C-alpha positions, 0 to 999 in steps of 0.5 A: 500500500502507498505509505502516504495513504491512510488506513482509515476512511473518514466518516461520521457515524449516525449513532442517535438511538443506537446502542453503544457500549463502553467497557470501563469506568474510569476517567477515560471511559467517562470522556468517551461516554460523554462523546457518545452521549453527545452524538445521541447514542444509547450508551451502556457502561460495563464496569464494577465501579465507575466515576462520580461523573458516570454515576451522575449520567446514570442518575440523569437517565443519560446512560445505563450502567451495568455494575458487573465485570465484562463477559463475552455475552454482554457485547451482544446487540451493540453497534459500537464498543469502546474498551477503556479499562486499565487492564491491557489484556482485558482490552485486547479480549474485548477487541477480539470478541468485537472482531468475531461479531463484526462490531466496530471497536476502539481500544483506547491508546492501542491503534492496532486494536481499533476498527474505528478511531475517535478523532480530535474534534472542533465543534461549531454545531452543526459544523463538525471538524474531525482531525486524526493521525490514524492513531499514531500521534494523538498529540499532533491531532490535538495540536492541529485542533488548537490551530483550527480553533483559532481560525474558525469563527465561533458563529460558523455554526449559525451560518451553517444553520442559515444555509440549511434553512435556505437549502430547499428554497435555493434548490428550487430556484436554481436547479442546475447543480454547478450553478447552485454551487456557484451561488453558495460560493458567492454567498460565502465570499460576500458580506453575508457571513460577516453579518452572521458573525457580527450577530445580525442574523436578520440582516444576513437573511435579508441579504441572502434573499436579495442575492437569490432574487438577483442571481438569475439577472446577475452577469456571470451566473452561468458563465464559464471562466478559465483560471491559468494557474501556476502550480509552483515547482512541485512542493505543495507548500509552495502553492499560493493561497489564490491557486488553492482557492481557484483549484478548489472551485474549478469544475474541470482541471487540465493539468500538466505532467509535472503537477504532483498528485498531492496538489491535485488533492486540493481540487474538488472531489467531483471535479473532472481531472484531465491530464494534458501533460506533454513529454519531450520526444514522446507522443503527447497532446499538442498545444493547439489541442489543449487550447481547443479543449480549454475554450470548449470547456469554458464555452460550456459554462465550466470553470476550468483550472489550467494547472501548470508547473512553475509559473504559467508565463515562464516557458509554460505557454500560458500566453498561447492559451490566453490568446485562444481565450481572448479570441473566443471572447471568454473570461479568464484569470491568471495566477502566478506560481513560484517559478522553477528558477526561483524555487530551485535556486532557493532550495539549493542555497544559490543566490541568483543575485548577490551584491558585488557578484551577480546583478542580473538573471537570464531565463532561457530554455534548452528545449528547442526545435534544433541545435541551431536554435540554441542562442547561448552566448558569452555570459556577461560578468555578473550574470546568472543563467537559468536554463529550463528543460533540455536535460537531453541536450546538455552536451549541445548546451555545453558546446554552445556555451564554450564555443561562445567563449565561456570558460570551462571552469565556470561554475554550474549547478544542476537541480533535479526535482527541486523542492521535492524530498528527492531533490538532488543538487550537482555542482561542477564546471561548464567543462564537466557538464557533458560528462556529469550528465552521463556519469550521474544519469541526470533526469528531467525535471532539472534546472541548469544554473550557470554563474559564479554564485552556483558554487555557493550551493555547497556552503548554503545548501540547506535542503536535502544536503545529503544528496548534494554531489560535487562532481570533479570528473570521472577520474577525480574524487567525487564526494557527497556531502554528509547529512547535517545534524538538525 
């Protein structure tokens, strides 16, 4: 199984009126019992003795207490069981009995013996946010809960209640599902939530009624739109906030080959994901086809996220797609992304500019139609060259740069899979580029940086330093930097 996947399906169990059992009578058992009672379950506590709090719950008719030791027969008829005694062997036995009867069971502080997990919860009734670490690190789940508590307004539940009251009316007024979703998104992004949070529900309700009345006459209610979005260099943490917002709203996502699955996870679950990635030297979709697909989907009234690695306007052919959209008279937005040159240099510890050393940066590409198209001249003093793509053409690139008069001893760096956990940085010289590419089997995606500051990667490389290779030639010693203590 993929190690990045969870072993648990996140669900919310409807327990109102259903029989549940808690084995144990201590403080942990009391806490679990109260959670079940809050969910409306009919809870039976099995234990010879219980806390004062559990006695109070029984006195108030909230639970049943069976003042007896556990036996196999006492589990019959329960939907869900929690084992919360301080006897490890008893808890294990409870789990075995529950498994035999195909009943969900949670053994407190024993994730291997849990067929369900009770997560950390943030409540803004009727909104419930559950956080789980799959039972591996409850302290992390509680820490995340604390973060969310500070971000979610206390009156979020009131907003959800308002939306619930209007749900049927909105469904009747706006029959198309996608259009209905857009209406609710416009409500949430407008001033109505602020009125609810400020304790003015009547004002919020009046504004909601007005928004619904205006919806069918408002421009853009059913109009499609294209989002040309930069996905950044690959690390999901470097995706911009605006990119995440639009990706989560899009009904169709056209994504490139270099966009990782972790970023696609931010898309809506019901979004149509279409791969339009191009791969050099292999059969793939042409740019003209992508342009047509983009225009067709927007004309159908869809919100389409065109998701590109890096920045869409830096060797991303975003300009060609804007041209097609503009020619069709269709609306669009452009969201910049963290470009590969900026990200790879930063994660390799290479300053693209440095006072007294480099004053300019040239962005170019090694992926051209023919070797004659390579227009690589003599680098001026104080310039860094950032060369996108073209890994297969490193020999020709080296030849062109040397033929232009650049020194064979000029420092270079190659950053493979920059910002990702498997990032590798190779530092060498221009004269050794061809040999290093073959000897070290450099693979795409990779960025080639040429200039005086590239040598600083060995000193300042902070990310994955154990995969930094200083290449000195096939006949010379090559060394990989050891991992630094953290």
